[in-house]
C-alpha positions, 0 to 999 in steps of 0.5 A: 500500500505504501509503494502504491501511495508513493506513486499516487502522490507523485502523480497528484503533486506533480499535476498540482504544480503543472495546473496550479492557478496563480492569482493577481495578488500572488496567492496560489490555488491548486490541487485536484479541483484545478488539474481535473478541470484544466487538464481534462479540458485540454483533452476536450473533456471540459464538462467531465473535468469540471464535474470531477473537480466539483465532486472532488471539492465536495469530498475534500470539504467532507474529508476536512470536517471528518478525518482532518478535524473530528477524528483528530479532536476525538483521538486527542481528547481520548488521551489528553482528556484523561491526563487533564481530567476535563470534559470532552465539551470543554476540551473541544471548545479550547481546541477550537479556540486554539485552531481558530487563532491560527487559521484566521492568519491564513497560509503564512501563519499556518506554515509558520505554526506547523514548521515549528510543531512537526519537528518536535513531535517527530523527535519525541515519538520516533525517539521513544519508539526506537528506545523501546525497539532497541532495548528489546531487540531480542523480541524484534525477530519474533515480532517480524515472524508473527507479522508475516506468519499471521498475514499468510496463515490459513487462519488469516484466510478463514478469519476474513482476509478480505475484510482485514485487507480492506481495513488495512487499506483504509487505515493506510490511505487515511494515514498517508493520503495516497491517491486522495490528492489532498497533499497536492493542494499544499505542494501546488503552493511550493515555489519551484519551477520543476513540477517533477521534482516537487512530485518526487519530494512528495513521495517521501511522505508515504514512505516515512509515514507508512513504512517507517512510523507505522512499522515502529508503532506496530513493533512497539505494540507487539513487543510490549504485548506481554507486559501490559495485558490491558490492551490485548484482545478483549482489553476494551481499548483501541486507537491512540489509547492502545499506543499509549498503553504500549509505551506506558508499559515500558516507559511509565511516564511516557503516556504524559509525554505522548499526550503532548505529542498526540495533541501536537499531531492532531493540532497540526493536522487540523490546521493543515486540513483546514487549508485543504478544505478551504481551497475546496470551499473557495473553488465551489463558493468563492472567497466571500463565504470563507467565514462560513467555512471557518465557523463550520470547521471550528464547530466540527472540532467541538462535535468531534470531541464529544462524538463516539469514535466509531461514528467519527471513523465511519464518516472520516473513511467515507469522505477521505476515500471518496476523494480518491475516486474522482482524483484517480479517474481524472489523473489516469486520463492525464498520464500522457501529460505527466510523461511530457513533464 
């Protein structure tokens, strides 16, 4: 899945650069909405391209409200709320205020905020993961054997391999946005004269996210599975709480640190996805109604904090995966243009 996502991200981010729209004030609009409309128009498929662009804009707004917003608020409260001892409603309101402070400042403030947050949270999370893995190297071989053995065992087939595969694909795409096209909205704003180079840079994301970080997380959970039975099958916890229990079984004080890391991950993700949804909203309704989008986006943060995880995941999956359909269909028509680049 990760290698497919790398290819898909290269295609969408390169096309985003090729068909981005530079406005009179110097600002840039880009992403699948624009390359679907403009690129397919060059192939005498103007109406089809416009329809796909509109469809994508609708789905990216839904994805921003769901996976980029409500899911982040829900999961960050699951761990941060337990550390602070505050209600989900109170947490949602505070988080909405913090996000609102940044998003009213536009793309420059969004960039300034995320470039400071991301390095710190990556160092904390990856550092703790590597510490647990390297202090338990004797168990790593068994973990790898377990992963490969369970994946291809008869029990996997009897237990519903297709269902597990579908779930794995959904989680991977949700994580690295491969094929979704959302990343091209951000990469289209990059200052470069070489679209292909920007596409290559974008390929690094799915590799680090899915192959490196997700593997480290899975390894930590499997390495520590005997130390803390609370998060084993039937333990009654999942999502980020599962990860917190795994780290806490080795580093007793780390759940407190992880709550900070999770908050930073969620906060930066909500800010980034606000920008994606903002571009979809602007494509459909123009600049004048952006305050309406901002109000709805901040409201979804509060809603996500108090909603159940199952409902939030179902809505998030539906919206984000829906983005892939118009994006991949349209991009396939434009592959010859990509070769020319």
